[in-house]
Each structure stands twice: as structure tokens, then as C-alpha cells.
C-alpha positions as CSV (number, residue, x, y, z in Angstrom):
1,M,11.3,5.2,-24.7
2,K,12.1,8.5,-22.9
3,T,13.4,9.6,-19.5
4,V,11.7,12.7,-18.2
5,S,10.4,14.7,-15.3
6,L,6.9,13.6,-16.1
7,K,3.5,15.3,-15.7
8,I,0.6,13.3,-17.0
9,L,-2.8,14.8,-17.8
10,A,-5.4,12.2,-18.5
11,S,-8.9,13.3,-19.6
12,V,-11.3,10.4,-19.7
13,G,-14.9,11.2,-20.5
14,L,-16.8,11.9,-17.3
15,M,-13.5,12.1,-15.2
16,A,-11.9,15.4,-14.8
17,A,-8.3,15.9,-15.8
18,V,-6.0,13.8,-13.6
19,S,-2.6,15.2,-12.8
20,M,0.1,12.7,-11.7
21,I,3.7,13.8,-11.2
22,T,6.8,11.7,-10.8
23,S,10.4,12.9,-10.7
24,C,13.0,11.4,-13.0
25,A,10.6,8.8,-14.3
26,T,11.5,6.4,-17.1
27,C,8.6,6.1,-19.5
28,I,7.8,3.6,-22.2
29,D,5.4,5.2,-24.8
30,F,5.6,2.4,-27.4
31,E,6.2,4.9,-30.2
32,N,9.2,2.8,-31.4
33,Q,6.8,-0.1,-32.1
34,I,5.3,-0.9,-35.5
35,P,1.5,-0.8,-35.5
36,G,-0.1,-4.2,-36.1
37,T,2.9,-6.1,-34.7
38,R,1.8,-9.1,-32.7
39,Y,3.7,-10.7,-29.8
40,N,2.7,-14.2,-28.6
41,V,3.2,-15.7,-25.2
42,G,7.0,-16.3,-24.7
43,E,8.0,-13.4,-26.9
44,T,9.4,-10.0,-25.8
45,I,8.4,-6.4,-26.7
46,S,11.8,-4.8,-27.0
47,D,12.6,-1.4,-25.7
48,P,16.1,0.2,-25.1
49,D,15.7,0.3,-21.3
50,A,12.9,-2.0,-20.3
51,D,11.9,-5.0,-22.4
52,I,8.4,-6.4,-21.7
53,K,7.9,-10.1,-21.7
54,V,4.5,-11.5,-22.9
55,E,3.3,-14.2,-20.5
56,Q,0.4,-16.5,-19.9
57,F,-2.9,-15.2,-18.5
58,Q,-5.4,-16.6,-15.9
59,W,-9.1,-16.4,-16.8
60,A,-11.8,-15.6,-14.2
61,N,-12.4,-19.3,-13.8
62,G,-8.9,-19.9,-12.6
63,N,-7.7,-21.6,-15.8
64,W,-4.5,-20.5,-17.5
65,T,-4.1,-19.8,-21.2
66,S,-1.1,-19.4,-23.4
67,T,-3.1,-18.7,-26.6
68,G,-3.4,-14.9,-26.2
69,H,-1.2,-12.2,-27.7
70,A,-0.1,-8.5,-27.3
71,R,-0.7,-6.3,-30.3
72,V,0.7,-2.8,-31.1
73,D,-2.3,-0.6,-31.7
74,K,-3.2,3.0,-32.7
75,R,-6.9,3.1,-31.5
76,F,-6.0,5.7,-28.9
77,Y,-8.1,3.9,-26.2
78,P,-5.8,5.1,-23.4
79,P,-5.5,8.9,-23.4
80,G,-1.7,8.9,-24.0
81,S,0.7,8.8,-26.9
82,T,-0.5,7.7,-30.4
83,T,0.7,4.1,-30.1
84,D,-0.4,1.7,-27.3
85,I,-0.4,-2.1,-26.5
86,N,-3.5,-4.3,-26.5
87,A,-3.1,-7.1,-24.0
88,N,-5.4,-9.8,-25.4
89,N,-5.5,-12.6,-22.8
90,V,-1.9,-12.1,-21.8
91,N,0.1,-10.6,-19.0
92,L,2.8,-8.0,-19.6
93,H,6.0,-8.3,-17.5
94,P,8.3,-5.3,-17.6
95,Q,12.0,-6.2,-17.1
96,H,13.4,-3.1,-15.2
97,E,15.2,-2.6,-11.9
98,S,13.3,-2.3,-8.7
99,A,11.0,0.7,-8.6
100,E,9.5,2.9,-5.9
101,K,6.7,4.1,-8.1
102,I,5.0,2.8,-11.2
103,L,2.1,4.3,-13.2
104,F,0.5,3.6,-16.5
105,K,-2.6,4.7,-18.5
106,F,-5.1,2.0,-19.4
107,S,-8.4,1.3,-21.1
108,E,-10.4,-1.8,-20.0
109,L,-13.1,-3.0,-22.5
110,G,-14.2,-6.2,-20.8
111,G,-13.2,-9.5,-19.3
112,N,-11.1,-10.0,-16.2
113,N,-7.6,-8.8,-15.3
114,N,-4.4,-10.1,-13.6
115,I,-1.9,-8.2,-11.6
116,E,1.2,-9.5,-9.6
117,V,3.4,-7.4,-7.4
118,N,6.4,-8.9,-5.6
119,G,5.0,-12.4,-6.1
120,D,1.5,-11.5,-4.8
121,F,-0.9,-12.5,-7.6
122,R,-4.5,-11.2,-7.9
123,N,-7.2,-12.1,-10.4
124,V,-9.8,-9.3,-10.5
125,E,-12.8,-8.4,-12.6
126,D,-11.8,-4.7,-13.0
127,L,-8.6,-2.8,-12.2
128,T,-10.7,-0.2,-10.5
129,G,-11.5,-2.8,-7.8
130,L,-7.8,-2.5,-6.7
131,N,-8.1,1.2,-5.8
132,N,-6.8,1.9,-2.3
133,S,-5.5,-1.6,-1.8
134,T,-2.1,-3.1,-0.9
135,V,-0.7,-5.8,-3.1
136,G,2.8,-7.3,-2.5
137,G,3.6,-4.4,-0.1
138,A,2.8,-1.7,-2.7
139,Q,-0.1,0.8,-2.3
140,I,-2.3,1.0,-5.4
141,T,-4.5,3.8,-6.5
142,V,-6.7,3.9,-9.6
143,D,-8.2,7.1,-10.9
144,A,-10.6,6.1,-13.7
145,S,-14.1,6.7,-15.1
146,Q,-16.5,4.7,-17.1
147,Q,-17.9,5.6,-20.5
148,G,-20.3,3.0,-21.7
149,R,-18.6,-0.3,-21.2
150,I,-15.1,1.2,-21.3
151,W,-13.0,2.1,-18.2
152,Q,-10.2,4.6,-18.8
153,G,-7.8,5.9,-16.3
154,V,-4.4,5.8,-14.6
155,M,-3.1,3.1,-12.2
156,T,-0.3,4.1,-9.7
157,L,1.7,1.8,-7.5
158,E,4.0,3.1,-4.7
159,G,6.3,1.1,-2.5
160,N,9.3,-1.2,-2.9
161,I,8.4,-2.9,-6.2
162,S,10.9,-5.5,-7.2
163,D,8.7,-7.4,-9.7
164,F,5.5,-6.4,-11.4
165,S,3.3,-7.9,-14.1
166,F,-0.3,-7.1,-15.3
167,G,-2.7,-7.9,-18.1
168,G,-6.2,-8.5,-19.2
169,Q,-8.6,-10.0,-21.7
170,E,-9.3,-6.7,-23.3
171,L,-6.8,-4.3,-21.9
172,W,-5.1,-1.4,-23.6
173,V,-2.0,0.2,-22.1
174,D,0.1,3.3,-22.8
175,D,2.8,5.5,-21.2
176,Y,4.1,3.0,-18.7
177,C,6.4,4.9,-16.3
178,Y,8.6,3.9,-13.4
179,T,10.8,5.6,-10.9
180,S,13.8,3.5,-9.9
181,A,13.9,2.7,-6.2
182,K,16.5,4.3,-3.9
183,C,18.3,1.5,-2.2
184,T,18.2,2.3,1.6
185,T,18.6,0.6,4.9
186,A,15.5,-1.4,5.8
187,D,14.2,-3.0,9.0
188,S,12.2,-5.9,7.7
189,Y,9.6,-7.2,10.3
190,M,9.2,-10.7,9.0
191,T,5.8,-11.2,10.6
192,L,4.3,-8.1,8.9
193,G,2.7,-8.4,5.5
194,M,0.2,-11.2,6.2
195,T,-2.8,-11.5,8.5
196,G,-2.5,-14.1,11.3
197,S,-2.3,-14.5,15.0
198,I,0.3,-14.5,17.8
199,R,0.7,-17.8,19.7
200,I,2.0,-17.3,23.2
201,G,4.5,-19.6,25.0
202,Q,5.5,-22.1,22.4
203,S,8.6,-24.2,23.1
204,Y,11.9,-22.5,22.1
205,N,14.8,-24.8,23.0
206,E,15.8,-25.5,19.4
207,T,16.3,-23.9,16.0
208,R,13.3,-21.9,14.7
209,A,13.6,-20.3,11.3
210,L,11.9,-19.1,8.1
211,S,12.6,-19.5,4.4
212,A,13.0,-16.0,2.8
213,T,13.8,-15.0,-0.8
214,V,15.6,-11.7,-1.4
215,L,13.4,-9.7,-3.8
216,G,14.6,-7.1,-6.3
217,S,17.7,-6.9,-8.5
218,E,20.2,-5.6,-5.9
219,D,22.1,-7.7,-3.4
220,R,21.7,-6.7,0.3
221,I,24.1,-6.7,3.3
222,I,22.5,-7.9,6.5
223,D,23.8,-6.2,9.6
224,S,21.7,-7.8,12.4
225,I,18.9,-10.1,13.3
226,T,16.6,-9.2,16.2
227,L,14.6,-12.0,17.8
228,S,11.5,-10.7,19.6
229,G,9.0,-12.5,21.8
230,L,11.6,-14.6,23.7
231,N,10.7,-15.8,27.2
232,L,13.6,-16.5,29.5
233,G,11.7,-16.1,32.8
234,S,12.8,-19.5,34.2
235,A,16.4,-19.4,32.9
236,E,19.6,-18.0,34.5
237,F,20.7,-17.1,31.0
238,G,20.1,-18.0,27.4
239,A,22.5,-18.7,24.5
240,I,21.0,-17.3,21.3
241,G,22.6,-17.9,18.0
242,A,21.6,-16.2,14.7
243,R,21.8,-18.6,11.8
244,I,21.6,-18.2,8.0
245,Y,21.6,-21.2,5.7
246,D,21.7,-21.5,2.0
247,E,18.3,-23.2,1.4
248,E,19.4,-25.1,-1.8
249,T,22.6,-26.6,-0.3
250,R,21.6,-26.5,3.4
251,T,25.0,-25.0,4.1
252,L,25.4,-22.7,7.1
253,V,26.7,-19.5,5.5
254,A,26.7,-17.1,8.5
255,S,26.3,-17.4,12.3
256,T,26.8,-15.3,15.5
257,D,26.1,-16.2,19.1
258,V,25.2,-13.9,22.0
259,T,24.2,-14.5,25.7
260,A,21.1,-12.9,27.3
261,V,20.5,-12.7,31.1
262,G,17.4,-14.7,32.1
263,G,14.5,-13.8,34.4
264,N,12.5,-11.8,31.9
265,N,9.8,-12.7,29.3
266,N,8.8,-11.3,25.9
267,I,12.3,-9.8,25.4
268,A,14.0,-8.8,22.2
269,V,17.6,-9.7,21.5
270,T,19.6,-8.1,18.7
271,I,22.4,-10.2,17.2
272,P,25.0,-8.6,14.9
273,I,25.6,-10.7,11.8
274,S,27.1,-9.7,8.5
275,M,27.0,-11.2,5.0
276,V,25.9,-10.4,1.5
277,L,22.4,-11.7,0.6
278,T,22.2,-12.3,-3.1
279,A,19.2,-10.9,-5.0
280,G,16.8,-13.7,-6.1
281,K,18.4,-16.3,-3.7
282,T,16.5,-18.1,-0.9
283,Y,17.9,-18.4,2.6
284,V,16.7,-20.1,5.7
285,I,17.1,-17.5,8.5
286,G,16.5,-18.0,12.2
287,C,17.8,-18.5,15.7
288,Y,19.0,-21.3,17.9
289,V,18.1,-21.0,21.6
290,Q,19.4,-23.0,24.6
291,T,19.3,-22.1,28.2
292,T,20.8,-22.7,31.6
293,P,19.2,-24.8,33.1
294,P,18.4,-26.6,29.9
295,S,15.1,-26.4,28.0
296,V,13.2,-23.7,29.9
297,A,12.9,-21.1,27.1
298,S,9.7,-20.4,25.2
299,G,8.6,-17.9,22.5
300,N,5.7,-16.0,21.2
301,F,5.3,-16.9,17.5
302,F,3.4,-15.6,14.5
303,Q,1.0,-18.0,12.8
304,P,0.2,-16.6,9.3
305,D,-3.0,-17.3,7.6
306,A,-1.1,-18.3,4.5
307,F,2.3,-18.6,2.8
308,P,3.9,-17.1,0.9
309,Y,3.7,-13.4,1.7
310,V,5.9,-10.3,1.3
311,E,7.0,-8.5,4.5
312,S,6.1,-4.9,4.8
313,E,9.4,-3.4,3.5
314,G,9.1,-5.4,0.3
315,V,12.7,-6.8,0.7
316,F,11.9,-10.4,1.4
317,R,9.2,-13.0,0.4
318,I,8.6,-15.4,3.3
319,N,7.9,-18.8,1.8
320,S,7.5,-21.1,4.8
321,S,8.7,-21.7,8.4
322,H,10.8,-24.6,9.9
323,S,12.3,-26.0,13.0
324,I,14.7,-28.7,14.4
325,S,15.5,-29.8,17.9
326,S,19.3,-29.2,17.5
327,D,21.6,-26.5,16.3
328,A,21.4,-27.6,12.7
329,F,19.6,-26.9,9.4
330,P,15.9,-26.7,10.3
331,S,14.5,-29.3,8.0
332,N,11.1,-29.9,9.7
333,P,8.1,-27.9,8.5
334,N,6.5,-25.7,11.2
335,I,3.4,-23.5,11.2
336,F,4.9,-20.9,13.5
337,V,7.1,-18.0,12.3
338,P,9.6,-16.6,14.8
339,Q,9.4,-12.9,15.3
340,L,12.5,-11.7,13.5
341,I,13.6,-8.3,12.4
342,L,16.3,-8.2,9.7
343,R,18.2,-5.0,9.2
344,T,19.7,-4.9,5.7
345,R,21.3,-2.2,3.5
346,C,22.5,-1.7,0.0
347,K,25.6,-3.5,-1.0
């Protein structure tokens, strides 16, 4: 394990030298491991700053296996340090804080591969197939070349990466490096991060909300909730209340109410609200709307193609959407997601 300002040069057969630079990266080169050591599923590869859990693997047919292992190796398949890790039908799950950049050297000799970023899981034939793709809100590039049946190269992920795991059937890994994320203010558009469609003019005289899990290892302070796509064209005014519930206990943990003048459609209302959102915890977050005269509001909602998904800032995973006809915990499943923007910052 070493912390460096890192410049990696990877020369892999037909591929020209690849130069990748990260600043203040923390790198695991596996030089503290004993060659030949075998780690089964459920065991941990220990490193002073970032342990790596060995976890089950999904084959190409969709079946999961727990019979694989990770082995400390010196075959020098990846063009890195002298010691590497062979992931043999297992996934490797590094246990470090949130990162803004991850890169590692790899050699892929056959079989399929798994990768999971911020809860977004992919099962792919080759890691090269992920080049120029976005997984879990992170941009992935793969610079590799093929020599015979062996792919060798460097994978880089950039974005807000709170959780990452990867593995293969015949995958060798070396020089795993990450740059810790800088915790900053984020405007999380809760309808970005998944394909879908906007549904116009759905009823909004009730509580509409979504279930969201706080990703990463750091708590966040929420400062405001903006509700977009609200239609008050037939109302004199609307009462809009921001609501945050603890999903497990269904307890209301934060709320604020504001009033908006009616007569306009497709408006955005920003509601100040403040509380600490605990890392790893799931909340039900939304807005209650009622009008004068009653029940004349509507909204434009997002209908995602699937749940769950990670919004574009990588701060939250959206698990599902809910509603209820009163100002209460929204216990009823609903296919439509309200257009919310959550402004959060570091604690």
C-alpha cells in the first residue's frame, strides 16, 4: 500500500504506452501479500488503508456462485508491480471512502466479468465492452489491447463513487488506485440517472414522494427541496409542504411549509428544509400539496423505465416512488416520481 502522486505507464503488447495521471492517489499494489495465499468468498484481503472483501460472482447465465477464490499471484499478467491478485470466479469489493476517481490495471484471460458501481450491477463478457459507458453515475474508460486470448489494459472510473466492486472468471488485477472524493454541495435531480418519460397533468392533491438511500460514507446536510412541474393554474394559491420520513420507522423527521400563488402551470417551488441525512440510511422524501379551492393542483411526473437507479450526482439511490391522499407517510406504491431537486452539502 502506498500513497503517491501517481503516473502509470502500461505497455501491453500491441497497445502503445498508456499514461494515466491522478493526484494524491492511494494505491494498493499487493506487495504486502504472500504469493500463493488463497482467499475464499467471505474472507478479506487485508491492507492498511483499504481492505478488499472477496464476494460471490455471477456467471454469464445469471447464476451466482460462492465456490470461487482470489489468489495472490506473481505471473505478471497485468503490467504493474510484481505481485497481483487473480479473481477466479469472485468479485473484489474494496472498502475505502467515497472516491472521485478509481483506476486499476487488469488482464482478462477468459469468461465473463462483473462490475457494480453505486448499486448499478453489470454482467459483461469483456471489460472492454464498458469503454465510454456510464455505470452508477460514473464515467468508465478502458484502454486495452488484445494479445492472443488475453486482454490487458487499464480501467478508469470518474464520478462520485461511493461503492465499487468488480471481478471475473479469469481476471488478474494490480495497482488498484483511488482518489478520495471532495465532499461538495450537490444539486441532485432525482429524475436524472434513468431513462423514462414525463407524464403531464397527473393529480397532485396529496403527498407524492420517493424512497432514497444516501450513498457514500459521509453524512449530508439537506438545505432545500425544489418541487418542479407543479400546475396551479386553477388555484388561488397552493400550500406545499416538504416532507422527509425515516423509511424504517415511518416517522416524520423534517418538514417545512410554504405558500405559492396560483394561476401558473409547470412552476418550480423551492422549500428550505434542514436536517442531517445519515450515510447509508433510507428516507422517504417528497411534498404534500393542497390548494384553495381544494383539489385543483396537478403535476408533471417522471415515469422511470426501472427501479432502482442512481441520480446523476451519485449522492442518492432512488429505490421506488409512493403516494397517499393525505398529509401522512406515503405508504402506497406509485409508478410516478415527483420532479424533486435536493440540495445537500457536506456535514
